[in-house]
C-alpha positions as CSV (number, residue, x, y, z in Angstrom):
1,X,149.2,261.9,166.1
2,X,149.4,265.4,167.3
3,X,153.0,266.5,166.1
4,X,150.7,268.1,163.0
5,X,149.0,269.9,165.9
6,X,151.7,270.6,168.0
7,X,153.2,272.4,164.4
8,X,150.6,274.6,163.7
9,X,150.6,275.8,167.2
10,X,154.6,277.0,167.0
11,X,153.2,280.6,166.3
12,X,151.3,280.7,169.2
13,X,154.6,280.6,171.5
14,X,152.3,281.6,174.5
15,X,150.7,278.2,174.1
16,X,152.7,275.1,175.9
17,X,152.2,272.1,174.5
18,X,152.2,268.6,176.5
19,X,152.4,265.5,174.4
20,X,151.0,262.1,175.9
21,X,151.8,258.9,174.7
22,X,151.8,255.1,175.4
23,X,155.8,255.5,174.0
24,X,158.3,257.0,174.3
25,X,161.6,256.7,172.1
26,X,161.0,257.5,168.9
27,X,157.7,259.3,169.8
28,X,159.2,261.6,172.5
29,X,161.4,262.7,169.7
30,X,159.2,263.2,166.9
31,X,156.9,265.3,169.4
32,X,159.7,267.6,170.7
33,X,161.0,268.8,167.5
34,X,157.0,269.3,166.2
35,X,156.7,271.9,169.0
36,X,156.5,270.1,172.3
37,X,157.4,271.7,175.2
38,X,157.1,268.7,177.4
39,X,156.4,264.9,176.2
40,X,154.8,262.5,178.9
41,X,154.5,258.4,178.9
42,X,151.2,256.5,180.0
43,X,150.5,255.7,183.1
44,X,152.5,258.7,184.6
45,X,151.0,260.1,188.0
46,X,149.0,262.6,188.9
47,X,152.3,264.2,190.2
48,X,153.8,263.9,187.1
49,X,150.5,266.0,184.9
50,X,150.7,268.2,187.8
51,X,154.8,269.1,187.8
52,X,154.6,269.0,184.1
53,X,151.9,271.7,183.9
54,X,153.4,273.7,186.8
55,X,156.6,274.3,185.2
56,X,155.1,274.9,181.5
57,X,153.0,278.2,183.1
58,X,156.7,279.3,185.1
């Protein structure tokens, strides 16, 4: 689980966190509650990844 890492990164607001999982639902909720800025569910396209990264860099 990446939730512990996301929690540690909260103290570095300049660091954006995009969590990736093979499941959605509860995993997404946990990731976002623990500081993730975005969440992608596998499989995802290069376009979805690009858009997610682009949104976080704005």
